[in-house]
SERO-4910 file (N, C-alpha, C, O; in steps of 0.05 Angstrom, whole numbers):
BEGIN
 pado doro    nc1    nc2    nc3   cac1   cac2   cac3    cc1    cc2    cc3    oc1    oc2    oc3
  Met    A     13    -22      1     -1      2     -6     18     31     -3     38     34     11
  Ala    A     10     42    -15     22     74    -11     15     80     11     -7     78     19
  Leu    A     34     88     22     37    110     44     21    140     28     25    152      6
  Val    A     -4    146     60    -14    178     52     -2    202     51      8    213     70
  Ser    A     -1    214     22     15    243     18     -6    261     19    -28    258     30
  Asp    A      3    282      6    -16    305     14    -32    302    -11    -54    313    -10
  Arg    A    -26    290    -34    -48    286    -58    -66    252    -56    -89    249    -63
  Arg    A    -53    239    -49    -62    211    -46    -75    197    -18    -61    195      2
  Pro    A   -101    187    -18   -107    173      5   -101    151     13    -95    136     -6
  Tyr    A   -100    138     38    -73    120     45    -90     88     26    -75     72     15
  Leu    A   -115     86     24   -114     67     10   -110     70    -28   -113     49    -42
  Tyr    A   -104     96    -41   -102     96    -69   -102     67    -85   -119     57    -99
  Asp    A    -74     58    -76    -74     33    -93    -93     12    -88    -84    -10    -93
  Leu    A   -117     14    -78   -132    -10    -64   -155      1    -94   -164    -10   -114
  His    A   -156     18    -87   -178     39   -108   -177     33   -132   -198     30   -144
  Val    A   -149     30   -147   -140     32   -167   -138     -7   -174   -137    -17   -196
  Glu    A   -137    -22   -151   -136    -51   -155   -166    -45   -166   -168    -40   -190
  Leu    A   -188    -46   -152   -217    -46   -154   -225    -35   -185   -244    -43   -199
  Gly    A   -208    -17   -190   -217    -14   -219   -222     16   -225   -222     24   -248
  Ala    A   -228     35   -199   -229     60   -191   -213     77   -211   -189     74   -217
  Lys    A   -235    101   -225   -224    115   -244   -219    135   -224   -236    141   -207
  Ile    A   -197    144   -226   -183    169   -210   -190    195   -213   -198    194   -237
  Val    A   -193    219   -206   -194    247   -206   -189    268   -190   -196    266   -167
  Pro    A   -178    288   -199   -168    307   -176   -195    326   -162   -214    338   -173
  Phe    A   -189    325   -133   -209    336   -132   -211    347    -95   -215    333    -76
  Gly    A   -206    376    -94   -203    384    -69   -167    374    -56   -161    369    -33
  Gly    A   -147    373    -83   -127    374    -71   -119    344    -73    -96    336    -77
  Trp    A   -141    330    -69   -130    302    -76   -136    280   -100   -157    280   -113
  Glu    A   -119    264   -104   -124    244   -125   -158    216   -104   -160    201    -85
  Met    A   -169    223   -122   -197    205   -105   -208    195   -130   -206    204   -153
  Pro    A   -223    169   -121   -242    155   -143   -272    166   -148   -290    168   -131
  Leu    A   -273    171   -172   -292    184   -186   -320    160   -198   -344    166   -198
  Gln    A   -310    139   -204   -328    120   -198   -311     85   -208   -289     84   -218
  Tyr    A   -325     67   -201   -314     41   -213   -328     42   -234   -339     61   -246
  Gly    A   -324      6   -238   -330    -12   -256   -364     -3   -277   -370      1   -300
  Thr    A   -381     -6   -245   -407     -5   -256   -411     22   -266   -431     23   -279
  Gly    A   -396     49   -265   -412     76   -268   -430     89   -242   -445     75   -228
  Thr    A   -426    112   -239   -438    130   -230   -470    122   -222   -476    119   -199
  Val    A   -487    120   -243   -512    120   -241   -509     95   -231   -512     98   -207
  Ala    A   -506     72   -234   -504     41   -218   -499     49   -189   -517     47   -172
  Glu    A   -471     60   -183   -470     61   -156   -490     82   -137   -495     77   -114
  His    A   -500    105   -152   -521    125   -147   -543    100   -136   -549    103   -112
  Leu    A   -553     78   -149   -580     64   -150   -574     45   -133   -595     37   -123
  Ala    A   -554     33   -125   -540     21    -97   -545     35    -78   -560     27    -60
  Cys    A   -536     55    -77   -544     70    -47   -566     65    -45   -573     45    -33
  Arg    A   -586     84    -57   -612     93    -58   -630     62    -49   -649     61    -34
  Gln    A   -615     39    -65   -632      9    -51   -624      0    -38   -640     -8    -21
  Asp    A   -597     -7    -33   -582    -35    -22   -562    -11     -2   -572      7     11
  Ala    A   -537    -17     -5   -510     -9      8   -481      0     -7   -476    -18    -22
  Val    A   -471     12     -8   -439     33    -18   -432     40      1   -445     50     20
  Val    A   -407     33     -2   -384     54     17   -365     67     -6   -355     61    -28
  Phe    A   -365     90     13   -344    111     -1   -319    115     20   -320    115     45
  Asp    A   -296    119      3   -278    130     19   -267    156     18   -252    167      1
  Val    A   -281    169     46   -278    197     43   -257    210     59   -260    233     67
  Ser    A   -235    196     66   -202    202     70   -199    233     65   -190    249     82
  His    A   -207    238     43   -203    275     33   -213    290     60   -200    308     70
  Leu    A   -227    285     66   -241    308     87   -226    303    110   -218    281    116
  Gly    A   -219    330    128   -202    328    144   -211    324    169   -234    330    172
  Thr    A   -197    313    190   -203    303    224   -182    322    238   -158    316    240
  Val    A   -192    342    245   -179    363    266   -194    353    291   -217    356    297
  Arg    A   -167    337    309   -176    333    338   -170    358    354   -151    373    351
  Cys    A   -189    361    370   -196    380    392   -200    372    420   -220    374    433
  Asp    A   -178    364    427   -187    351    465   -168    369    486   -146    377    483
  Gly    A   -187    371    508   -173    383    527   -197    403    542   -215    404    525
  Ala    A   -203    413    558   -216    419    581   -226    445    562   -249    448    557
  Glu    A   -203    464    553   -218    492    536   -229    483    515   -244    501    506
  Met    A   -230    459    497   -244    458    474   -272    466    476   -280    487    467
  Phe    A   -290    448    488   -316    465    483   -315    497    483   -324    510    464
  Asp    A   -304    509    503   -305    534    500   -301    540    478   -319    550    464
  Ala    A   -275    534    468   -272    545    437   -284    540    412   -283    554    392
  Leu    A   -294    521    415   -309    507    387   -337    532    396   -344    549    381
  Gln    A   -348    529    418   -379    541    428   -374    575    411   -389    586    395
  Ser    A   -351    583    423   -340    609    413   -343    622    382   -355    643    375
  Thr    A   -333    609    371   -322    597    342   -339    589    318   -338    599    296
  Leu    A   -355    570    324   -367    552    309   -408    568    305   -418    583    321
  Thr    A   -417    561    288   -447    571    298   -465    565    309   -481    580    319
  Asn    A   -465    530    310   -486    508    314   -477    515    348   -458    530    353
  Asp    A   -494    500    373   -494    509    392   -495    480    405   -511    462    405
  Leu    A   -465    485    417   -458    458    424   -481    436    453   -484    412    456
  Thr    A   -492    460    469   -509    449    490   -534    446    476   -551    460    487
  Lys    A   -540    438    462   -560    421    450   -554    402    450   -570    389    463
  Ile    A   -538    388    442   -514    361    443   -506    349    467   -517    354    488
  Gly    A   -491    336    465   -465    323    488   -446    303    481   -439    300    457
  Pro    A   -435    287    501   -418    272    492   -429    247    477   -451    239    486
  Gly    A   -420    235    460   -431    219    438   -453    224    423   -468    205    419
  Arg    A   -460    252    410   -469    268    388   -447    276    370   -423    279    374
  Ala    A   -464    278    348   -453    295    331   -469    318    323   -493    320    330
  Gln    A   -457    337    310   -470    367    301   -459    373    274   -437    364    267
  Tyr    A   -479    392    255   -468    397    239   -469    432    232   -491    444    233
  Thr    A   -451    442    226   -435    471    242   -428    489    217   -423    478    196
  His    A   -429    507    219   -414    528    196   -389    543    215   -392    548    239
  Leu    A   -367    549    202   -349    567    201   -348    596    188   -340    600    165
  Leu    A   -357    612    203   -356    638    189   -336    660    188   -324    669    208
  Thr    A   -333    670    159   -316    702    170   -328    723    179   -351    730    177
  Asp    A   -310    734    191   -330    761    211   -354    769    194   -376    762    202
  Glu    A   -352    782    169   -365    790    147   -401    770    141   -420    777    127
  Gly    A   -398    744    158   -417    720    159   -423    710    134   -446    709    125
  Phe    A   -395    700    119   -394    687     88   -384    662    105   -374    662    127
  Val    A   -389    643     86   -384    617    101   -358    604     87   -356    592     65
  Val    A   -335    610    111   -306    591    105   -314    559    108   -300    547     92
  Asp    A   -326    546    119   -338    514    110   -359    506    128   -365    515    150
  Asp    A   -371    486    115   -387    472    132   -376    445    142   -366    427    128
  Ile    A   -379    444    172   -368    418    193   -384    408    198   -407    416    195
  Ile    A   -377    378    211   -385    356    226   -370    359    242   -347    365    234
  Val    A   -376    357    273   -368    356    301   -367    333    314   -386    332    329
  Trp    A   -354    313    316   -356    284    335   -356    291    359   -333    291    368
  Trp    A   -372    298    375   -365    304    403   -361    271    421   -377    259    436
  Val    A   -341    265    414   -333    240    420   -332    228    452   -342    207    460
  Gly    A   -320    245    465   -317    241    498   -322    268    509   -329    288    497
  His    A   -317    266    533   -323    293    560   -308    318    545   -316    341    542
  Asp    A   -283    308    537   -264    332    528   -253    332    499   -233    343    491
  Gln    A   -266    320    489   -251    303    464   -273    310    436   -297    307    435
  Phe    A   -257    319    418   -279    331    389   -261    319    367   -236    315    370
  Asp    A   -274    313    348   -268    315    327   -281    329    306   -304    323    298
  Val    A   -265    351    294   -274    368    277   -273    359    245   -249    352    241
  Met    A   -285    358    226   -291    349    203   -291    368    180   -312    373    169
  Pro    A   -273    377    174   -279    401    156   -283    383    132   -286    359    135
  Asn    A   -284    400    102   -278    394     85   -247    393     65   -225    403     73
  Ala    A   -250    383     44   -219    374     49   -201    393     39   -177    387     39
  Ser    A   -209    418     30   -198    439     20   -198    454     42   -190    477     38
  Asn    A   -204    449     67   -209    475     83   -193    466    107   -193    483    126
  Thr    A   -179    441    110   -169    439    141   -148    454    152   -143    452    176
  Ser    A   -133    472    133   -117    493    140   -129    522    151   -119    538    167
  Gly    A   -155    523    137   -168    548    150   -191    542    181   -199    557    198
  Val    A   -194    516    176   -199    507    211   -185    508    234   -193    515    257
  Leu    A   -162    498    227   -138    501    239   -126    525    257   -118    528    280
  Ser    A   -129    543    230   -122    580    240   -145    585    266   -142    600    285
  Ala    A   -159    572    262   -193    576    272   -198    575    302   -207    590    319
  Leu    A   -185    547    301   -188    527    331   -160    511    333   -144    505    315
  Pro    A   -161    506    361   -132    499    374   -134    479    379   -135    469    401
  Gly    A   -134    465    347   -134    434    344   -108    417    330    -93    430    315
  Val    A   -102    390    334    -87    382    317    -95    365    296   -113    348    298
  Asp    A    -80    370    273    -94    350    241    -78    325    254    -55    322    264
  Val    A   -106    302    247    -89    275    245   -103    262    222   -105    237    222
  Thr    A   -113    278    202   -124    273    173    -97    253    165   -111    233    158
  Ser    A    -72    246    161    -59    230    153    -61    201    169    -51    180    161
  Glu    A    -75    205    192    -71    182    216    -84    158    207    -76    135    213
  Arg    A   -107    165    191   -134    151    199   -143    149    163   -135    163    144
  Val    A   -167    120    163   -190    127    136   -207    137    145   -210    131    169
  Val    A   -223    153    137   -256    154    139   -266    143    109   -258    150     87
  Leu    A   -293    120    118   -301    104    102   -335    111    106   -339    110    130
  Ala    A   -354    116     95   -377    124     91   -392    104     79   -387     97     56
  Val    A   -413     92     96   -430     65     86   -453     71     91   -463     73    113
  Gln    A   -465     75     63   -491     92     67   -512     76     55   -500     56     48
  Gly    A   -531     75     51   -554     59     39   -579     49     66   -576     51     90
  Pro    A   -596     41     54   -617     28     77   -609      6     84   -617     -2    106
  Asn    A   -593    -11     69   -580    -37     80   -551    -34     92   -533    -51     94
  Ala    A   -554     -6    100   -517     -3    107   -512    -19    135   -491    -32    139
  Arg    A   -533    -16    154   -521    -23    178   -527    -52    177   -510    -68    185
  Ala    A   -545    -59    170   -549    -92    164   -522   -102    161   -506   -109    178
  Lys    A   -521   -102    134   -494   -115    124   -465   -116    141   -451   -135    147
  Ala    A   -463    -84    146   -441    -79    162   -439    -90    190   -418    -90    202
  Ala    A   -455    -97    196   -467   -115    224   -454   -142    225   -448   -152    247
  Ala    A   -450   -152    204   -442   -187    189   -408   -184    208   -400   -203    221
  Leu    A   -391   -153    208   -374   -154    207   -371   -146    240   -352   -155    253
  Asp    A   -385   -135    250   -384   -121    276   -417   -116    285   -429    -99    272
  Pro    A   -429   -129    305   -458   -115    307   -459    -88    312   -475    -74    300
  Arg    A   -441    -77    331   -437    -51    336   -442    -33    312   -458    -14    313
  Phe    A   -427    -39    288   -438    -24    269   -466    -21    254   -473     -8    235
  Gly    A   -478    -39    274   -508    -40    256   -522    -27    279   -544    -19    273
  Glu    A   -513    -21    303   -528     -1    333   -521     30    323   -540     45    330
  Val    A   -505     41    311   -500     65    305   -517     87    306   -521     91    282
  Gly    A   -531    107    320   -559    117    311   -552    146    297   -529    155    294
  Arg    A   -569    155    291   -569    176    271   -555    203    294   -562    206    317
  Phe    A   -536    217    281   -524    234    290   -509    227    315   -497    244    328
  Arg    A   -510    200    323   -494    189    346   -469    181    338   -463    174    315
  Val    A   -452    183    360   -418    185    353   -409    158    374   -423    153    394
  Thr    A   -386    143    367   -382    113    391   -363    108    382   -359    112    357
  Thr    A   -345     99    397   -317     90    398   -316     58    413   -328     49    433
  Phe    A   -301     49    399   -304     15    406   -269      6    391   -256     19    375
  Glu    A   -264    -17    404   -239    -34    400   -248    -52    370   -267    -67    371
  Phe    A   -239    -50    353   -245    -62    329   -216    -79    313   -198    -68    301
  Arg    A   -221   -105    320   -187   -116    307   -170   -113    316   -150   -123    305
  Gly    A   -167    -97    345   -152   -100    368   -135    -62    363   -111    -55    366
  Val    A   -157    -49    355   -151    -14    352   -174     -8    355   -193    -22    349
  Glu    A   -175     20    366   -195     40    360   -208     50    345   -197     70    337
  Val    A   -237     45    332   -251     60    321   -269     68    326   -287     55    338
  Arg    A   -272    102    314   -298    105    312   -311    117    303   -298    131    287
  Val    A   -344    126    302   -368    120    284   -384    135    290   -394    139    312
  Ala    A   -389    146    268   -411    170    279   -437    158    251   -430    152    228
  Gly    A   -462    158    260   -491    158    244   -488    177    230   -501    198    234
  Thr    A   -469    176    208   -474    214    182   -460    205    168   -447    185    173
  Gly    A   -460    221    144   -466    219    116   -483    246    101   -501    261    110
  Tyr    A   -467    245     71   -475    253     56   -499    255     31   -504    273     16
  Thr    A   -509    236     34   -527    218     10   -561    218     17   -580    206      7
  Gly    A   -559    237     37   -598    231     35   -612    205     57   -632    206     71
  Glu    A   -594    185     52   -599    159     64   -588    153     92   -575    172    101
  Ala    A   -590    140    101   -593    120    130   -561    107    116   -553    100     94
  Gly    A   -546    109    149   -520    106    142   -502    114    171   -514    119    191
  Phe    A   -462    115    170   -449    114    187   -424    117    172   -418    108    150
  Glu    A   -411    130    188   -379    138    174   -363    125    193   -370    129    216
  Ile    A   -342    108    188   -317     95    202   -293    105    211   -278     99    193
  Ala    A   -279    119    229   -254    134    218   -234    120    236   -228    125    260
  Ala    A   -221     98    216   -206     79    225   -176     90    223   -171    109    209
  Pro    A   -151     74    242   -128     70    232   -126     66    213   -143     52    202
  Asn    A    -95     79    197    -90     66    176    -84     39    172    -86     29    149
  Glu    A    -77     25    192    -66     -6    201    -81    -24    184    -71    -38    167
  Ile    A   -110    -22    189   -132    -34    191   -146    -32    166   -164    -48    159
  Ala    A   -136     -6    151   -157      5    132   -165    -14    102   -185    -19     88
  Glu    A   -145    -19    104   -142    -48     73   -158    -70     75   -168    -80     55
  Gly    A   -162    -80    105   -182    -95    107   -198    -97    115   -211   -118    119
  Leu    A   -208    -63    125   -243    -69    128   -241    -56    109   -218    -48    115
  Leu    A   -245    -47     91   -256    -41     61   -255    -64     52   -278    -70     47
  Arg    A   -242    -79     46   -241   -114     33   -267   -129     48   -279   -147     36
  Asp    A   -276   -123     72   -286   -138     80   -312   -126     87   -330   -137    101
  Leu    A   -313   -102     76   -347    -92     77   -352    -90     54   -375    -80     49
  Ile    A   -337    -99     31   -342    -99     -5   -348   -128     -6   -365   -137    -21
  Gly    A   -329   -147     16   -339   -173     19   -375   -178     25   -392   -193     14
  Ala    A   -376   -155     51   -401   -161     64   -421   -161     37   -439   -177     39
  Gly    A   -419   -147     14   -443   -143     -1   -446   -117     -1   -469   -112     -6
  Ile    A   -428    -92      2   -429    -65      2   -423    -58    -12   -401    -69    -11
  Thr    A   -421    -39    -39   -410    -40    -59   -398    -12    -61   -412      7    -57
  Pro    A   -368     -8    -69   -357      4    -70   -370     34    -91   -380     29   -113
  Ala    A   -368     50    -85   -378     81   -100   -364    101    -94   -359    109    -71
  Gly    A   -355    112   -116   -342    144   -123   -350    167   -122   -374    170   -122
  Leu    A   -335    187   -120   -356    212   -110   -369    222   -135   -382    243   -134
  Gly    A   -367    207   -158   -390    213   -175   -420    213   -168   -437    229   -175
  Ala    A   -421    191   -154   -453    178   -148   -451    198   -115   -473    193   -104
  Arg    A   -437    213   -102   -437    217    -73   -445    254    -85   -457    271    -73
  Asp    A   -436    256   -103   -449    284   -113   -479    284   -124   -497    299   -116
  Thr    A   -482    264   -147   -508    256   -145   -532    257   -126   -553    270   -128
  Leu    A   -524    243   -110   -538    237    -81   -541    257    -75   -564    265    -77
  Arg    A   -524    274    -65   -520    295    -38   -546    319    -64   -563    334    -54
  Leu    A   -541    317    -95   -556    331   -100   -582    333    -96   -594    352    -86
  Glu    A   -588    316   -102   -619    299   -106   -630    305    -77   -652    315    -73
  Ala    A   -616    300    -61   -622    304    -35   -617    340    -22   -620    351     -1
  Ala    A   -611    345    -39   -610    379    -38   -588    385    -17   -596    402     -1
  Leu    A   -571    379    -13   -551    376      2   -528    400      0   -509    397    -15
  Pro    A   -531    421     13   -508    449     -2   -483    435     -2   -481    417     15
  Leu    A   -458    440    -22   -442    427    -22   -421    458    -21   -426    477    -36
  Tyr    A   -395    457     -1   -369    472     -5   -366    481    -29   -370    463    -45
  Gly    A   -361    500    -38   -353    513    -60   -366    514    -86   -356    517   -108
  His    A   -398    510    -79   -411    514   -105   -450    522    -83   -468    534    -95
  Glu    A   -453    516    -62   -468    523    -54   -468    548    -26   -483    567    -20
  Leu    A   -434    533    -11   -433    555     12   -400    565      2   -380    552     -4
  Thr    A   -403    585      3   -377    598    -15   -370    623      9   -384    627     28
  Leu    A   -353    633      4   -337    655     15   -357    692     11   -359    712     26
  Thr    A   -368    685    -18   -392    702    -24   -423    695    -16   -443    706    -25
  Ser    A   -421    668      7   -454    669      6   -454    669     32   -436    681     45
  Thr    A   -478    651     46   -487    658     70   -497    638     83   -497    619     67
  Thr    A   -505    631    100   -518    606    117   -543    615    110   -554    604     91
  Leu    A   -555    632    121   -587    642    108   -589    631     80   -596    609     73
  Glu    A   -580    653     65   -584    649     38   -582    611     33   -587    603     11
  Ala    A   -576    598     47   -571    572     34   -592    549     52   -590    525     54
  Arg    A   -618    571     68   -632    560     83   -626    541    104   -639    521    106
  Leu    A   -605    548    121   -591    530    141   -593    546    166   -577    539    183
  Gly    A   -608    564    170   -614    578    184   -602    572    218   -590    583    236
  Trp    A   -618    542    210   -617    526    243   -602    514    249   -604    494    264
  Val    A   -570    527    234   -543    516    247   -531    546    254   -507    552    252
  Leu    A   -551    560    261   -543    590    276   -552    593    301   -576    595    305
  Gly    A   -530    593    328   -535    587    353   -544    620    368   -531    636    381
  Trp    A   -570    618    359   -575    646    370   -577    652    399   -581    675    408
  Asp    A   -575    624    417   -588    635    438   -563    628    452   -568    626    477
  Lys    A   -537    623    445   -510    622    463   -499    657    447   -505    670    427
  Glu    A   -478    659    473   -469    687    469   -449    696    442   -444    720    436
  Thr    A   -440    677    431   -428    692    406   -412    661    392   -400    641    400
  Phe    A   -420    672    368   -401    657    349   -392    678    331   -399    702    334
  Arg    A   -371    667    308   -360    686    294   -376    691    271   -383    674    254
  Gly    A   -383    718    269   -392    724    250   -427    736    256   -442    748    242
  Arg    A   -429    726    283   -459    740    281   -469    760    277   -491    765    268
  Arg    A   -447    775    288   -465    807    280   -477    808    250   -501    810    243
  Ala    A   -455    807    236   -463    800    206   -485    787    196   -500    799    181
  Val    A   -490    760    204   -509    746    208   -537    767    222   -554    774    206
  Glu    A   -540    773    244   -560    785    258   -562    806    240   -586    810    233
  Ala    A   -544    823    229   -556    839    206   -572    828    183   -594    838    182
  Glu    A   -566    814    169   -577    805    147   -599    790    155   -616    789    137
  Arg    A   -607    775    184   -633    773    190   -654    784    191   -676    773    189
  Glu    A   -647    816    195   -660    833    202   -666    844    169   -687    856    166
  Arg    A   -658    842    158   -662    853    130   -673    839    114   -690    849     99
  Gly    A   -667    807    114   -667    784    102   -651    779     81   -643    798     67
  Pro    A   -644    755     75   -624    745     45   -637    761     27   -660    770     25
  Arg    A   -614    764     13   -623    769    -20   -631    746    -37   -647    747    -55
  Arg    A   -621    725    -29   -629    703    -46   -621    680    -30   -605    681    -12
  Leu    A   -635    657    -39   -644    631    -30   -636    608    -40   -638    608    -65
  Leu    A   -627    583    -29   -628    567    -40   -652    554    -54   -671    545    -42
  Thr    A   -650    553    -79   -674    541    -96   -665    516   -112   -641    512   -118
  Gly    A   -683    502   -117   -684    479   -141   -702    481   -165   -726    486   -163
  Val    A   -689    475   -188   -700    471   -203   -694    444   -216   -672    432   -216
  Leu    A   -721    437   -230   -727    411   -245   -724    417   -274   -736    438   -280
  Ala    A   -712    405   -294   -720    403   -317   -747    386   -331   -759    367   -321
  Asp    A   -751    395   -350   -774    385   -362   -771    357   -382   -788    343   -393
  Gly    A   -741    355   -380   -735    326   -393   -714    313   -376   -708    314   -352
  Arg    A   -704    302   -396   -673    283   -389   -650    306   -387   -638    307   -365
  Gln    A   -645    318   -400   -620    336   -405   -612    345   -377   -629    352   -362
  Pro    A   -584    346   -370   -570    353   -349   -575    380   -348   -576    393   -369
  Leu    A   -581    394   -318   -576    418   -312   -549    414   -303   -539    393   -296
  Arg    A   -537    443   -304   -509    445   -309   -497    477   -280   -509    498   -278
  Glu    A   -479    471   -270   -461    493   -252   -455    517   -270   -436    514   -285
  Gly    A   -469    539   -272   -460    554   -289   -486    575   -302   -488    599   -309
  Gly    A   -504    549   -302   -530    560   -321   -537    581   -303   -533    587   -279
  Glu    A   -552    594   -329   -570    624   -323   -597    619   -323   -611    614   -343
  Val    A   -607    621   -289   -649    614   -298   -648    639   -303   -634    657   -292
  Phe    A   -669    641   -326   -695    666   -330   -714    654   -323   -717    630   -323
  Val    A   -734    674   -313   -764    670   -309   -773    700   -337   -771    724   -333
  Asp    A   -783    685   -361   -793    704   -379   -761    716   -393   -747    702   -407
  Asp    A   -757    740   -387   -734    750   -402   -714    757   -369   -693    769   -375
  Arg    A   -718    752   -344   -718    768   -336   -691    737   -313   -696    714   -305
  Ser    A   -669    751   -312   -649    729   -308   -653    732   -271   -657    755   -261
  Arg    A   -653    715   -258   -667    712   -236   -631    684   -224   -633    662   -212
  Gly    A   -616    691   -229   -591    679   -219   -574    660   -229   -580    662   -253
  Val    A   -558    644   -227   -545    625   -237   -544    599   -217   -543    601   -192
  Leu    A   -545    577   -229   -539    546   -219   -521    548   -202   -505    563   -213
  Ser    A   -513    542   -183   -490    530   -168   -486    496   -172   -464    488   -167
  Ser    A   -502    480   -178   -494    451   -183   -521    446   -204   -540    460   -211
  Gly    A   -512    423   -207   -524    411   -236   -517    382   -245   -496    375   -254
  Asn    A   -536    370   -241   -528    339   -262   -562    321   -268   -584    329   -262
  Phe    A   -555    299   -279   -580    288   -277   -586    259   -252   -569    246   -241
  Ser    A   -610    258   -251   -613    262   -230   -629    221   -236   -652    218   -241
  Pro    A   -611    197   -232   -614    173   -233   -638    158   -223   -645    135   -229
  Val    A   -652    180   -201   -686    169   -189   -706    170   -205   -723    154   -213
  Leu    A   -698    207   -207   -728    222   -225   -722    219   -250   -742    219   -264
  Glu    A   -700    214   -261   -689    215   -294   -699    239   -303   -706    243   -326
  Arg    A   -700    255   -287   -701    287   -299   -675    298   -292   -660    286   -276
  Gly    A   -666    329   -309   -644    344   -299   -651    353   -278   -674    360   -278
  Val    A   -634    359   -250   -631    382   -229   -616    395   -225   -594    390   -233
  Gly    A   -621    420   -209   -597    432   -207   -610    455   -182   -633    462   -177
  Leu    A   -587    462   -172   -588    483   -137   -581    509   -150   -566    512   -170
  Gly    A   -593    524   -138   -579    554   -141   -582    574   -110   -601    571    -94
  Leu    A   -567    587   -108   -580    612   -105   -592    623   -110   -578    643   -105
  Leu    A   -615    634   -121   -627    654   -137   -654    668   -121   -666    661   -101
  Ala    A   -659    694   -140   -678    705   -127   -698    694   -107   -712    675   -113
  Gly    A   -699    706    -79   -711    694    -62   -749    692    -65   -763    675    -55
  Asp    A   -756    714    -83   -785    711    -85   -793    694   -105   -812    701   -119
  Leu    A   -776    660   -114   -791    641   -133   -806    619   -125   -793    600   -115
  Glu    A   -831    616   -127   -846    601   -116   -842    570   -125   -822    569   -138
  Pro    A   -851    553   -123   -852    524   -130   -868    524   -155   -889    536   -151
  Gly    A   -865    514   -178   -882    509   -200   -879    529   -219   -894    531   -239
  Thr    A   -848    556   -208   -857    581   -226   -834    568   -261   -811    559   -263
  Pro    A   -848    572   -277   -829    561   -305   -806    570   -304   -805    593   -293
  Val    A   -786    560   -311   -760    580   -319   -746    561   -338   -747    536   -341
  Arg    A   -731    583   -352   -710    561   -375   -676    573   -362   -671    594   -350
  Val    A   -658    551   -371   -632    555   -365   -622    553   -389   -628    539   -409
  Glu    A   -601    574   -383   -585    578   -413   -557    573   -402   -549    577   -379
  Leu    A   -544    563   -428   -507    553   -420   -502    548   -443   -513    532   -458
  Arg    A   -477    568   -448   -464    567   -470   -488    563   -498   -488    543   -513
  Gly    A   -503    580   -501   -520    574   -521   -540    556   -519   -556    556   -538
  Arg    A   -543    538   -499   -569    520   -493   -586    529   -475   -582    546   -458
  Glu    A   -615    509   -485   -632    525   -471   -637    497   -458   -631    477   -470
  Val    A   -648    497   -431   -662    475   -414   -688    480   -407   -687    500   -392
  Ala    A   -714    470   -409   -735    490   -395   -741    465   -364   -740    441   -358
  Gly    A   -745    484   -357   -754    466   -324   -776    486   -309   -788    505   -320
  His    A   -779    476   -283   -796    492   -262   -782    492   -240   -767    474   -234
  Val    A   -787    511   -225   -780    508   -194   -797    495   -178   -822    499   -178
  Val    A   -777    474   -157   -793    460   -140   -782    459   -115   -758    464   -110
  Glu    A   -802    452    -95   -796    448    -79   -767    426    -60   -762    404    -71
  Leu    A   -756    430    -43   -728    416    -37   -743    398     -9   -762    403      5
  Pro    A   -716    368    -11   -703    360    -36   -719    355    -55   -743    357    -55
  Phe    A   -695    343    -81   -713    330    -97   -726    302    -94   -747    293   -104
  Val    A   -706    287    -73   -717    261    -76   -717    269    -36   -699    282    -25
  Arg    A   -744    256    -20   -744    250      0   -717    244     19   -701    241      1
  Lys    A   -708    242     32   -691    234     59   -699    223     72   -719    231     83
  Val    A   -685    192     78   -692    168     88   -671    173    115   -647    178    116
  Lys    A   -696    169    138   -685    169    167   -680    146    176   -671    144    199
***
């Protein structure tokens, strides 16, 4: 096995052996898809179980008595709403209220937190929080789908017991693994953070249990169907939490968080754009950068777009004019091509609890 570098995940060689198509992503070389292709992997997640290598995501370990206060005063969500053994979705903002990153915090133990930033943002999180980057010491495998827990339980029953947004730690094959009931597909499932020394055997055994390997292509179409914002697309240094319709991650009841004053002002005046879904009238995929028109008036630009394998229609997300109502007919223009569609309520495909 190749040692982890700043560009290749620890399991890179195994992905190549499994027939993965490798592409650059967030500064890493990651599997886009395997032999069956993105659509088959997508449907396997919706109908059965898949496993993604998401080791490109960062892990900033924040251990110590001072860490609760550091996280609570910096990140947007309110940790007092949860406790040890729980996970929480949150944002890191600039002082001006724009999104530096969206993050999952695993509250592992009393004074133990694993902060999970996006691949390209680990250094930004490290500059904001007094943690240690342990990304290179572990792999993270996301096991997702309606049969994910049942199939993984064949390896260890405890994989089948982790609840949604719960965090547990246990010894597996002689080492400590951390498991959280989180994911990014809209399906039930969990993520395993395991030391590198057992990573290859763990992935092989998950596949041996009937769990399909899947790449970042399916992960993107799955999150798009579930209308889950992606950093660098719906969440950026020029967009806000309220524009993304994620106001529930703002801890208004706590004393402070970075960017609070700017977000309070935005709340008072109302966001100028809102996350909006567009469903094509036909199979033609929608694409990032497509300009959305109502009659002859531009209403914004799509930040993500693709083909929905479940709906068999083009779908797109964008921070569009806030007055667009579901059912509004639109046309999407990109590089001289037009696609007819309409505004819909989100998500495109309802998430499985």
